[in-house]
N, C-alpha and C positions, 0 to 999 in steps of 0.2 A: 418768578421764582427761577433759581438757578442753583447748580451744584456748585456750593461752596467748597473751598479746599478742605475745611474741617470735615464736612460730610463725606467728601471723596477720600479723605486720608482714613478716616473712622471705617469705611467700607473696605479700604485696602488692606487694614490690619486686623480686620475682624476673621477669627478663624473659624466662623461658621461656614466659610467658603472654602472647598478643597485647594482652589488655586492659590489663595492668599496663603495658607498654611504650608503648602508645598513650596512656594516662591521664597518665603521667610527663612523656614527649616533648612531648605537647600542652600540658601546663601550662608547661613551659621554653620551647616555641616562642611561646607567647602573651606570656609576660613578657619575652622577648628579642627582640618584634617581627619574629619569623621567620614571618610570616603566610603565605607560601605553604605552609609545613611544617604550620602549624596548620590551614589549610583542608583538607588531606588528612588529618590525624588526627582532626579533630572527626566526620566522619561514622563511622569506625571505633570512636569512644568510644561513640557513641549505638548502633551496630549491636551492639557488644559487650555492652551491657545487654541489648538484646532477646534476644540468642542465649544470654546466660548464664542469664537468666531461663527460658528453653525448655530449656536444657539441665538446669537445677535441677529442673524439673518432670518432664523424662522419664528423667534419668539420674543422679539424686542420688546413690545408693548406690554406682555406680561412680566418680562424681566425687570424692566424699569419701573414699572408699577409696585411690584413686590420688593425690590431693593429699597426705593426712595418714598414708597407709601403716598402716592400722588392722587388720592381721591379728590382733594380741594383744589387741585391745580386747573387752570384754564387749558383749553386746547392748544393756544400758543406756547403756553409755559411747558407743556407736555413734549411738544415738539422740540423747544430748546433744549430741554434737558435730555431727550433722546439723543440729540446731536452731540451734546456733552459728554453722555454717558459712552458713547460709542467710541469717541476719540480717546477719552481718558482710560476706559477700560481696555481697550485695545493695545494702547501705549502700556498699559500696567502689566499685560500678558506678553506683549512681545519683546519687551526690553530684558526680561530675563531669560527669554529664549536666546536672543542675540548674545548676552552674556555668557550663556552655556556654551553656545557655538564658539565664542572666543577662547573660554577656558579649555574646553575640551581639545581644540585644536593646538592651543599654546601648549598645555602640559602633557599632552598625549597620555591622560589617564587611563584611558581604556585599554591602551596597548601595554601599560605598565602593570596595571592591577587585574587585567583580564575578567571582568565579573561575569558569573554565571547567567547566560541570558535567560533561562527557564527559570531560574531562582530568582531573578529580580523580577520579571514578568510575574510570578506567582505572588511575591510580596506586593507590589503594586495592585494587583487584582484583589487581595484581601483588603488593602486600605480603601480601594475603589469600592467594594462591596459593601464594606461598613459605612463608609461616608455616604453611599447613594441609599442605603437603608434609612438612616437617621434624615438625610436630605428629603428624601420623599415623604417621611413621616411628618416632618416639620414644614413642607412645601416652601424651602428656602428660596427657590428659583420661581415660585408661583405655581399655577395649575398648567403644568406641562405634563408630557407624556415620559415620566422617569423610567419607565422599562425600555423604551425606544433608545433614549439617551444613554441608558447604562449599557446596552448591547453594542451601540456606535462607539461609546467610550471604550469598551473593552477591546473591540476589533482595532480601533485606533492605537490603543495602548499596545497590542501586540505588534503592529506594524512599526510602531516608534521604538520599542524594544529590540526588534530584529534589526532594524536599521542602525541603531546605535550599537548594539553588542553582538551582532553577528557580522555585518558587512564591513 
């Protein structure tokens, strides 16, 4: 058993994960000049990368078993899938952050539009709280400690927003 391109692509475009929706909508927002939406989603994309790396490090077994439903897989197949998953999932989250870095430095959008740091952070927090409520109810990442991840997410989000919009 392996992660086929179709399975990986389906998991990448699924809007049940906050990172997928934020990546896709952020790309669309930038290329349609919806900068107010772009400034809200940019910190979410960066925060999602940080948290997904943390989640992969601490809860990889639970995450892979939940995303790909691996009850019938052998131990070797599960290990192969974990390796593939970590590589593909990390790339899926890191490439948009590299794109953001390029876009923000190329266009100087933050200096041109001067988004309100606290306004962006509060809007991101509302999106995050709504997402974590439904995510924890549906257990989309498996049986993990959602409240701890929510607190870590909000702290990381505050740091990312302050780095992007204050410094």
